[in-house]
ChimeraX commands (.cxc) that place a marker at each C-alpha (Angstrom):
marker #1 position 26.29,159.18,89.26 radius 0.5
marker #1 position 28.00,159.02,92.66 radius 0.5
marker #1 position 27.84,155.21,92.60 radius 0.5
marker #1 position 29.45,155.11,89.15 radius 0.5
marker #1 position 32.25,157.44,90.22 radius 0.5
marker #1 position 32.78,155.31,93.34 radius 0.5
marker #1 position 32.99,152.14,91.18 radius 0.5
marker #1 position 35.45,153.80,88.78 radius 0.5
marker #1 position 37.59,154.86,91.75 radius 0.5
marker #1 position 37.61,151.32,93.19 radius 0.5
marker #1 position 38.45,149.97,89.73 radius 0.5
marker #1 position 41.44,152.30,89.38 radius 0.5
marker #1 position 42.70,151.31,92.84 radius 0.5
marker #1 position 42.33,147.59,92.06 radius 0.5
marker #1 position 44.15,147.93,88.74 radius 0.5
marker #1 position 46.90,149.93,90.42 radius 0.5
marker #1 position 47.39,147.21,93.03 radius 0.5
marker #1 position 47.68,144.48,90.39 radius 0.5
marker #1 position 49.91,146.60,88.17 radius 0.5
marker #1 position 52.46,147.65,90.79 radius 0.5
marker #1 position 52.30,145.21,93.70 radius 0.5
marker #1 position 55.52,143.13,93.92 radius 0.5
marker #1 position 53.61,140.02,95.01 radius 0.5
marker #1 position 51.67,140.01,91.73 radius 0.5
marker #1 position 54.85,140.32,89.68 radius 0.5
marker #1 position 56.42,137.50,91.66 radius 0.5
marker #1 position 53.34,135.32,91.18 radius 0.5
marker #1 position 53.38,135.94,87.43 radius 0.5
marker #1 position 56.92,134.55,87.13 radius 0.5
marker #1 position 56.52,131.80,89.73 radius 0.5
marker #1 position 57.79,128.31,88.91 radius 0.5
marker #1 position 58.14,125.60,91.57 radius 0.5
marker #1 position 61.67,124.35,92.15 radius 0.5
marker #1 position 60.65,120.76,91.38 radius 0.5
marker #1 position 59.20,121.60,87.98 radius 0.5
marker #1 position 61.83,124.25,87.36 radius 0.5
marker #1 position 64.63,121.67,87.39 radius 0.5
marker #1 position 62.67,119.03,85.46 radius 0.5
marker #1 position 63.17,119.59,81.74 radius 0.5
marker #1 position 60.40,117.08,81.00 radius 0.5
marker #1 position 57.69,119.15,82.66 radius 0.5
marker #1 position 55.30,120.45,79.97 radius 0.5
marker #1 position 55.35,124.20,79.45 radius 0.5
marker #1 position 51.59,124.42,80.06 radius 0.5
marker #1 position 52.04,122.85,83.48 radius 0.5
marker #1 position 54.65,125.47,84.38 radius 0.5
marker #1 position 52.26,128.20,83.35 radius 0.5
marker #1 position 49.23,126.73,85.12 radius 0.5
marker #1 position 50.86,126.18,88.54 radius 0.5
marker #1 position 51.05,129.86,89.37 radius 0.5
marker #1 position 48.70,131.49,91.94 radius 0.5
marker #1 position 45.45,132.85,90.51 radius 0.5
marker #1 position 46.51,136.47,90.94 radius 0.5
marker #1 position 49.60,135.76,88.85 radius 0.5
marker #1 position 47.51,134.81,85.84 radius 0.5
marker #1 position 44.71,137.34,86.21 radius 0.5
marker #1 position 44.38,139.68,83.23 radius 0.5
marker #1 position 43.20,142.73,85.13 radius 0.5
marker #1 position 43.10,144.97,82.05 radius 0.5
marker #1 position 40.49,142.63,80.55 radius 0.5
marker #1 position 38.21,143.03,83.56 radius 0.5
marker #1 position 39.00,146.74,83.63 radius 0.5
marker #1 position 37.39,147.41,80.26 radius 0.5
marker #1 position 34.46,145.15,81.14 radius 0.5
marker #1 position 33.73,147.21,84.25 radius 0.5
marker #1 position 34.90,150.67,83.23 radius 0.5
marker #1 position 32.61,151.21,80.23 radius 0.5
marker #1 position 29.26,150.55,81.98 radius 0.5
marker #1 position 30.43,152.52,85.01 radius 0.5
marker #1 position 31.26,155.51,82.82 radius 0.5
marker #1 position 28.07,155.20,80.77 radius 0.5
marker #1 position 25.90,155.16,83.90 radius 0.5
marker #1 position 27.82,158.06,85.45 radius 0.5
marker #1 position 25.87,160.45,83.22 radius 0.5
marker #1 position 22.12,161.01,83.62 radius 0.5
marker #1 position 19.65,161.63,80.78 radius 0.5
marker #1 position 19.17,165.17,82.08 radius 0.5
marker #1 position 22.83,166.05,81.49 radius 0.5
marker #1 position 23.66,168.42,78.62 radius 0.5
marker #1 position 24.04,166.83,75.20 radius 0.5
marker #1 position 27.76,167.62,75.00 radius 0.5
marker #1 position 28.39,165.75,78.27 radius 0.5
marker #1 position 26.42,162.72,77.05 radius 0.5
marker #1 position 28.29,162.81,73.75 radius 0.5
marker #1 position 31.66,163.15,75.45 radius 0.5
marker #1 position 30.79,160.20,77.68 radius 0.5
marker #1 position 30.27,158.00,74.61 radius 0.5
marker #1 position 33.53,159.06,72.93 radius 0.5
marker #1 position 35.60,158.67,76.11 radius 0.5
marker #1 position 34.05,155.28,76.95 radius 0.5
marker #1 position 34.73,153.84,73.48 radius 0.5
marker #1 position 38.25,155.32,73.37 radius 0.5
marker #1 position 39.28,154.02,76.77 radius 0.5
marker #1 position 37.70,150.65,76.01 radius 0.5
marker #1 position 39.84,150.40,72.86 radius 0.5
marker #1 position 43.00,151.31,74.79 radius 0.5
marker #1 position 42.26,148.82,77.58 radius 0.5
marker #1 position 41.61,146.03,75.08 radius 0.5
marker #1 position 45.05,146.57,73.60 radius 0.5
marker #1 position 46.59,146.62,77.08 radius 0.5
marker #1 position 44.78,143.37,77.89 radius 0.5
marker #1 position 46.35,141.57,74.92 radius 0.5
marker #1 position 49.84,142.83,75.72 radius 0.5
marker #1 position 49.39,141.87,79.37 radius 0.5
marker #1 position 48.27,138.37,78.38 radius 0.5
marker #1 position 51.51,137.91,76.44 radius 0.5
marker #1 position 53.49,139.21,79.43 radius 0.5
marker #1 position 51.69,136.77,81.74 radius 0.5
marker #1 position 52.29,133.95,79.29 radius 0.5
marker #1 position 56.03,134.58,79.20 radius 0.5
marker #1 position 56.72,135.88,82.70 radius 0.5
marker #1 position 58.33,132.64,83.98 radius 0.5
marker #1 position 60.68,132.46,81.00 radius 0.5
marker #1 position 62.09,135.97,80.66 radius 0.5
marker #1 position 65.25,135.74,82.74 radius 0.5
marker #1 position 68.73,134.52,81.84 radius 0.5
marker #1 position 68.53,130.72,81.30 radius 0.5
marker #1 position 72.11,130.27,82.56 radius 0.5
marker #1 position 71.50,131.92,85.91 radius 0.5
marker #1 position 71.55,129.20,88.60 radius 0.5
marker #1 position 68.98,131.05,90.72 radius 0.5
marker #1 position 65.73,129.00,90.51 radius 0.5
marker #1 position 63.70,132.22,90.44 radius 0.5
marker #1 position 65.02,132.85,86.94 radius 0.5
marker #1 position 64.20,130.79,83.88 radius 0.5
marker #1 position 65.84,127.58,82.74 radius 0.5
marker #1 position 62.97,126.67,80.43 radius 0.5
marker #1 position 63.58,129.13,77.64 radius 0.5
marker #1 position 62.10,126.56,75.23 radius 0.5
marker #1 position 58.71,127.60,76.62 radius 0.5
marker #1 position 59.15,131.27,75.77 radius 0.5
marker #1 position 56.84,132.66,73.11 radius 0.5
marker #1 position 57.22,136.40,73.45 radius 0.5
marker #1 position 55.00,137.54,70.62 radius 0.5
marker #1 position 53.82,134.44,68.79 radius 0.5
marker #1 position 53.12,135.38,65.22 radius 0.5
marker #1 position 51.82,138.79,66.30 radius 0.5
marker #1 position 48.37,137.98,64.93 radius 0.5
marker #1 position 46.34,138.76,68.04 radius 0.5
marker #1 position 48.21,142.02,68.65 radius 0.5
marker #1 position 47.61,143.13,65.07 radius 0.5
marker #1 position 43.92,142.16,65.10 radius 0.5
marker #1 position 43.24,144.08,68.30 radius 0.5
marker #1 position 45.22,147.11,67.17 radius 0.5
marker #1 position 43.36,147.31,63.85 radius 0.5
marker #1 position 39.84,146.20,64.71 radius 0.5
marker #1 position 39.29,146.61,68.48 radius 0.5
marker #1 position 37.79,150.06,67.89 radius 0.5
marker #1 position 34.75,148.29,66.39 radius 0.5
marker #1 position 34.56,145.95,69.39 radius 0.5
marker #1 position 34.82,148.94,71.72 radius 0.5
marker #1 position 31.96,150.63,69.88 radius 0.5
marker #1 position 29.85,147.46,70.08 radius 0.5
marker #1 position 30.38,147.12,73.82 radius 0.5
marker #1 position 29.75,150.82,74.42 radius 0.5
marker #1 position 26.59,150.52,72.34 radius 0.5
marker #1 position 25.36,147.57,74.41 radius 0.5
marker #1 position 25.96,149.53,77.61 radius 0.5
marker #1 position 24.05,152.49,76.16 radius 0.5
marker #1 position 21.11,150.23,75.29 radius 0.5
marker #1 position 21.00,148.99,78.89 radius 0.5
marker #1 position 21.37,152.58,80.14 radius 0.5
marker #1 position 18.48,153.67,77.90 radius 0.5
marker #1 position 16.29,150.74,79.01 radius 0.5
marker #1 position 16.97,151.44,82.68 radius 0.5
marker #1 position 16.09,155.12,82.43 radius 0.5
marker #1 position 12.97,154.37,80.39 radius 0.5
marker #1 position 11.52,151.56,82.49 radius 0.5
marker #1 position 12.83,152.22,86.00 radius 0.5
marker #1 position 14.03,155.77,86.59 radius 0.5
marker #1 position 11.62,157.09,83.92 radius 0.5
marker #1 position 13.96,159.98,83.18 radius 0.5
marker #1 position 13.71,159.26,79.44 radius 0.5
marker #1 position 10.41,160.26,77.86 radius 0.5
marker #1 position 9.09,159.84,74.31 radius 0.5
marker #1 position 10.42,163.23,73.23 radius 0.5
marker #1 position 13.95,162.44,74.48 radius 0.5
marker #1 position 16.66,163.27,71.93 radius 0.5
marker #1 position 19.93,161.39,71.63 radius 0.5
marker #1 position 23.19,163.25,71.52 radius 0.5
marker #1 position 25.09,163.32,68.22 radius 0.5
marker #1 position 27.78,160.85,69.33 radius 0.5
marker #1 position 25.23,158.22,70.36 radius 0.5
marker #1 position 23.32,158.76,67.12 radius 0.5
marker #1 position 26.47,158.25,65.00 radius 0.5
marker #1 position 27.54,155.25,67.09 radius 0.5
marker #1 position 24.29,153.38,66.52 radius 0.5
marker #1 position 24.37,154.22,62.81 radius 0.5
marker #1 position 27.86,152.71,62.56 radius 0.5
marker #1 position 26.78,149.62,64.51 radius 0.5
marker #1 position 23.76,149.08,62.28 radius 0.5
marker #1 position 25.96,149.24,59.19 radius 0.5
marker #1 position 28.48,146.85,60.72 radius 0.5
marker #1 position 25.68,144.48,61.80 radius 0.5
marker #1 position 24.32,144.40,58.25 radius 0.5
marker #1 position 27.81,143.70,56.88 radius 0.5
marker #1 position 28.29,140.84,59.38 radius 0.5
marker #1 position 24.96,139.26,58.40 radius 0.5
marker #1 position 25.86,139.48,54.72 radius 0.5
marker #1 position 29.31,138.05,55.47 radius 0.5
marker #1 position 27.86,135.05,57.32 radius 0.5
marker #1 position 25.40,134.48,54.49 radius 0.5
marker #1 position 28.28,134.59,52.00 radius 0.5
marker #1 position 30.25,132.09,54.09 radius 0.5
marker #1 position 27.29,129.72,54.02 radius 0.5
marker #1 position 27.00,130.16,50.26 radius 0.5
marker #1 position 30.72,129.48,49.85 radius 0.5
marker #1 position 30.41,126.34,51.95 radius 0.5
marker #1 position 27.75,124.91,49.67 radius 0.5
marker #1 position 29.75,125.87,46.60 radius 0.5
marker #1 position 32.81,124.11,48.02 radius 0.5
marker #1 position 30.75,121.08,48.97 radius 0.5
marker #1 position 28.83,120.56,45.74 radius 0.5
marker #1 position 31.20,121.88,43.09 radius 0.5
marker #1 position 34.89,122.39,42.47 radius 0.5
marker #1 position 34.75,125.46,40.26 radius 0.5
marker #1 position 34.83,127.83,43.23 radius 0.5
marker #1 position 37.77,126.10,44.94 radius 0.5
marker #1 position 40.61,128.24,43.46 radius 0.5
marker #1 position 38.95,131.43,44.72 radius 0.5
marker #1 position 38.13,130.20,48.23 radius 0.5
marker #1 position 41.31,131.41,49.89 radius 0.5
marker #1 position 40.86,134.90,48.50 radius 0.5
marker #1 position 37.28,135.02,49.76 radius 0.5
marker #1 position 38.52,134.10,53.24 radius 0.5
marker #1 position 41.17,136.82,53.20 radius 0.5
marker #1 position 38.55,139.41,52.32 radius 0.5
marker #1 position 35.78,138.25,54.65 radius 0.5
marker #1 position 37.62,137.23,57.82 radius 0.5
marker #1 position 38.79,140.75,58.77 radius 0.5
marker #1 position 35.11,141.73,58.91 radius 0.5
marker #1 position 34.51,139.16,61.66 radius 0.5
marker #1 position 37.73,139.83,63.62 radius 0.5
marker #1 position 36.17,142.41,65.98 radius 0.5
marker #1 position 33.76,139.74,67.27 radius 0.5
marker #1 position 36.70,137.66,68.52 radius 0.5
marker #1 position 38.73,140.46,70.15 radius 0.5
marker #1 position 37.51,139.70,73.73 radius 0.5
marker #1 position 38.94,136.17,73.44 radius 0.5
marker #1 position 42.48,137.52,73.03 radius 0.5
marker #1 position 42.37,138.73,76.63 radius 0.5
marker #1 position 42.63,135.06,77.62 radius 0.5
marker #1 position 44.04,133.32,74.56 radius 0.5
marker #1 position 46.63,135.57,72.87 radius 0.5
marker link #1:1,2 radius 0.2
marker link #1:2,3 radius 0.2
marker link #1:3,4 radius 0.2
marker link #1:4,5 radius 0.2
marker link #1:5,6 radius 0.2
marker link #1:6,7 radius 0.2
marker link #1:7,8 radius 0.2
marker link #1:8,9 radius 0.2
marker link #1:9,10 radius 0.2
marker link #1:10,11 radius 0.2
marker link #1:11,12 radius 0.2
marker link #1:12,13 radius 0.2
marker link #1:13,14 radius 0.2
marker link #1:14,15 radius 0.2
marker link #1:15,16 radius 0.2
marker link #1:16,17 radius 0.2
marker link #1:17,18 radius 0.2
marker link #1:18,19 radius 0.2
marker link #1:19,20 radius 0.2
marker link #1:20,21 radius 0.2
marker link #1:21,22 radius 0.2
marker link #1:22,23 radius 0.2
marker link #1:23,24 radius 0.2
marker link #1:24,25 radius 0.2
marker link #1:25,26 radius 0.2
marker link #1:26,27 radius 0.2
marker link #1:27,28 radius 0.2
marker link #1:28,29 radius 0.2
marker link #1:29,30 radius 0.2
marker link #1:30,31 radius 0.2
marker link #1:31,32 radius 0.2
marker link #1:32,33 radius 0.2
marker link #1:33,34 radius 0.2
marker link #1:34,35 radius 0.2
marker link #1:35,36 radius 0.2
marker link #1:36,37 radius 0.2
marker link #1:37,38 radius 0.2
marker link #1:38,39 radius 0.2
marker link #1:39,40 radius 0.2
marker link #1:40,41 radius 0.2
marker link #1:41,42 radius 0.2
marker link #1:42,43 radius 0.2
marker link #1:43,44 radius 0.2
marker link #1:44,45 radius 0.2
marker link #1:45,46 radius 0.2
marker link #1:46,47 radius 0.2
marker link #1:47,48 radius 0.2
marker link #1:48,49 radius 0.2
marker link #1:49,50 radius 0.2
marker link #1:50,51 radius 0.2
marker link #1:51,52 radius 0.2
marker link #1:52,53 radius 0.2
marker link #1:53,54 radius 0.2
marker link #1:54,55 radius 0.2
marker link #1:55,56 radius 0.2
marker link #1:56,57 radius 0.2
marker link #1:57,58 radius 0.2
marker link #1:58,59 radius 0.2
marker link #1:59,60 radius 0.2
marker link #1:60,61 radius 0.2
marker link #1:61,62 radius 0.2
marker link #1:62,63 radius 0.2
marker link #1:63,64 radius 0.2
marker link #1:64,65 radius 0.2
marker link #1:65,66 radius 0.2
marker link #1:66,67 radius 0.2
marker link #1:67,68 radius 0.2
marker link #1:68,69 radius 0.2
marker link #1:69,70 radius 0.2
marker link #1:70,71 radius 0.2
marker link #1:71,72 radius 0.2
marker link #1:72,73 radius 0.2
marker link #1:73,74 radius 0.2
marker link #1:74,75 radius 0.2
marker link #1:75,76 radius 0.2
marker link #1:76,77 radius 0.2
marker link #1:77,78 radius 0.2
marker link #1:78,79 radius 0.2
marker link #1:79,80 radius 0.2
marker link #1:80,81 radius 0.2
marker link #1:81,82 radius 0.2
marker link #1:82,83 radius 0.2
marker link #1:83,84 radius 0.2
marker link #1:84,85 radius 0.2
marker link #1:85,86 radius 0.2
marker link #1:86,87 radius 0.2
marker link #1:87,88 radius 0.2
marker link #1:88,89 radius 0.2
marker link #1:89,90 radius 0.2
marker link #1:90,91 radius 0.2
marker link #1:91,92 radius 0.2
marker link #1:92,93 radius 0.2
marker link #1:93,94 radius 0.2
marker link #1:94,95 radius 0.2
marker link #1:95,96 radius 0.2
marker link #1:96,97 radius 0.2
marker link #1:97,98 radius 0.2
marker link #1:98,99 radius 0.2
marker link #1:99,100 radius 0.2
marker link #1:100,101 radius 0.2
marker link #1:101,102 radius 0.2
marker link #1:102,103 radius 0.2
marker link #1:103,104 radius 0.2
marker link #1:104,105 radius 0.2
marker link #1:105,106 radius 0.2
marker link #1:106,107 radius 0.2
marker link #1:107,108 radius 0.2
marker link #1:108,109 radius 0.2
marker link #1:109,110 radius 0.2
marker link #1:110,111 radius 0.2
marker link #1:111,112 radius 0.2
marker link #1:112,113 radius 0.2
marker link #1:113,114 radius 0.2
marker link #1:114,115 radius 0.2
marker link #1:115,116 radius 0.2
marker link #1:116,117 radius 0.2
marker link #1:117,118 radius 0.2
marker link #1:118,119 radius 0.2
marker link #1:119,120 radius 0.2
marker link #1:120,121 radius 0.2
marker link #1:121,122 radius 0.2
marker link #1:122,123 radius 0.2
marker link #1:123,124 radius 0.2
marker link #1:124,125 radius 0.2
marker link #1:125,126 radius 0.2
marker link #1:126,127 radius 0.2
marker link #1:127,128 radius 0.2
marker link #1:128,129 radius 0.2
marker link #1:129,130 radius 0.2
marker link #1:130,131 radius 0.2
marker link #1:131,132 radius 0.2
marker link #1:132,133 radius 0.2
marker link #1:133,134 radius 0.2
marker link #1:134,135 radius 0.2
marker link #1:135,136 radius 0.2
marker link #1:136,137 radius 0.2
marker link #1:137,138 radius 0.2
marker link #1:138,139 radius 0.2
marker link #1:139,140 radius 0.2
marker link #1:140,141 radius 0.2
marker link #1:141,142 radius 0.2
marker link #1:142,143 radius 0.2
marker link #1:143,144 radius 0.2
marker link #1:144,145 radius 0.2
marker link #1:145,146 radius 0.2
marker link #1:146,147 radius 0.2
marker link #1:147,148 radius 0.2
marker link #1:148,149 radius 0.2
marker link #1:149,150 radius 0.2
marker link #1:150,151 radius 0.2
marker link #1:151,152 radius 0.2
marker link #1:152,153 radius 0.2
marker link #1:153,154 radius 0.2
marker link #1:154,155 radius 0.2
marker link #1:155,156 radius 0.2
marker link #1:156,157 radius 0.2
marker link #1:157,158 radius 0.2
marker link #1:158,159 radius 0.2
marker link #1:159,160 radius 0.2
marker link #1:160,161 radius 0.2
marker link #1:161,162 radius 0.2
marker link #1:162,163 radius 0.2
marker link #1:163,164 radius 0.2
marker link #1:164,165 radius 0.2
marker link #1:165,166 radius 0.2
marker link #1:166,167 radius 0.2
marker link #1:167,168 radius 0.2
marker link #1:168,169 radius 0.2
marker link #1:169,170 radius 0.2
marker link #1:170,171 radius 0.2
marker link #1:171,172 radius 0.2
marker link #1:172,173 radius 0.2
marker link #1:173,174 radius 0.2
marker link #1:174,175 radius 0.2
marker link #1:175,176 radius 0.2
marker link #1:176,177 radius 0.2
marker link #1:177,178 radius 0.2
marker link #1:178,179 radius 0.2
marker link #1:179,180 radius 0.2
marker link #1:180,181 radius 0.2
marker link #1:181,182 radius 0.2
marker link #1:182,183 radius 0.2
marker link #1:183,184 radius 0.2
marker link #1:184,185 radius 0.2
marker link #1:185,186 radius 0.2
marker link #1:186,187 radius 0.2
marker link #1:187,188 radius 0.2
marker link #1:188,189 radius 0.2
marker link #1:189,190 radius 0.2
marker link #1:190,191 radius 0.2
marker link #1:191,192 radius 0.2
marker link #1:192,193 radius 0.2
marker link #1:193,194 radius 0.2
marker link #1:194,195 radius 0.2
marker link #1:195,196 radius 0.2
marker link #1:196,197 radius 0.2
marker link #1:197,198 radius 0.2
marker link #1:198,199 radius 0.2
marker link #1:199,200 radius 0.2
marker link #1:200,201 radius 0.2
marker link #1:201,202 radius 0.2
marker link #1:202,203 radius 0.2
marker link #1:203,204 radius 0.2
marker link #1:204,205 radius 0.2
marker link #1:205,206 radius 0.2
marker link #1:206,207 radius 0.2
marker link #1:207,208 radius 0.2
marker link #1:208,209 radius 0.2
marker link #1:209,210 radius 0.2
marker link #1:210,211 radius 0.2
marker link #1:211,212 radius 0.2
marker link #1:212,213 radius 0.2
marker link #1:213,214 radius 0.2
marker link #1:214,215 radius 0.2
marker link #1:215,216 radius 0.2
marker link #1:216,217 radius 0.2
marker link #1:217,218 radius 0.2
marker link #1:218,219 radius 0.2
marker link #1:219,220 radius 0.2
marker link #1:220,221 radius 0.2
marker link #1:221,222 radius 0.2
marker link #1:222,223 radius 0.2
marker link #1:223,224 radius 0.2
marker link #1:224,225 radius 0.2
marker link #1:225,226 radius 0.2
marker link #1:226,227 radius 0.2
marker link #1:227,228 radius 0.2
marker link #1:228,229 radius 0.2
marker link #1:229,230 radius 0.2
marker link #1:230,231 radius 0.2
marker link #1:231,232 radius 0.2
marker link #1:232,233 radius 0.2
marker link #1:233,234 radius 0.2
marker link #1:234,235 radius 0.2
marker link #1:235,236 radius 0.2
marker link #1:236,237 radius 0.2
marker link #1:237,238 radius 0.2
marker link #1:238,239 radius 0.2
marker link #1:239,240 radius 0.2
marker link #1:240,241 radius 0.2
marker link #1:241,242 radius 0.2
marker link #1:242,243 radius 0.2
marker link #1:243,244 radius 0.2
view
């Protein structure tokens, strides 16, 4: 438990440094003078030339590290309400951090192009043609609507590892061990979602063969995609921390 609290403390300090340190903000908006004045320089090159800490999505790594640290901060001998609260808090914070990660990725993407394009100072942005402040909003919407499922999946995976560790190594979990109500509900939800995903993939395969061998299903294909794709969105949420 002490190790987990120590890790969470270090994580909060690291996130705070990246969030508020002026050098990080400067690195996010950095553009070399040579490329800054060259209108022919591709936008991707302007984005890629920044220092590594100017392109690091620290909120993405925050949710990756925070959830297992919080899960392992509670022992199997803790009261059921503490174990249940741990699950709810871990999933809730994971959902919030996933949304922050997507918003931060858009901020990082556009940091060099936010300033007044007519300002002659090379630290501001001439290349406003590269700005893409919100895209089509698809990634933001997907994460807002479906990241709670992704957060539950990741929390569930951490709980499985936690359970395995305390069964095989610490041996604090015996055969008569009872799960708390939050963990029980979480795994029920994940089982239902897993079954829906399997059925969805099977339906996609069926649709593919129907498209390939016959034309009668063609007019309904787009409607099938609109119904089925939202089911699979939560599986792609982690990618939006790097590719908004």
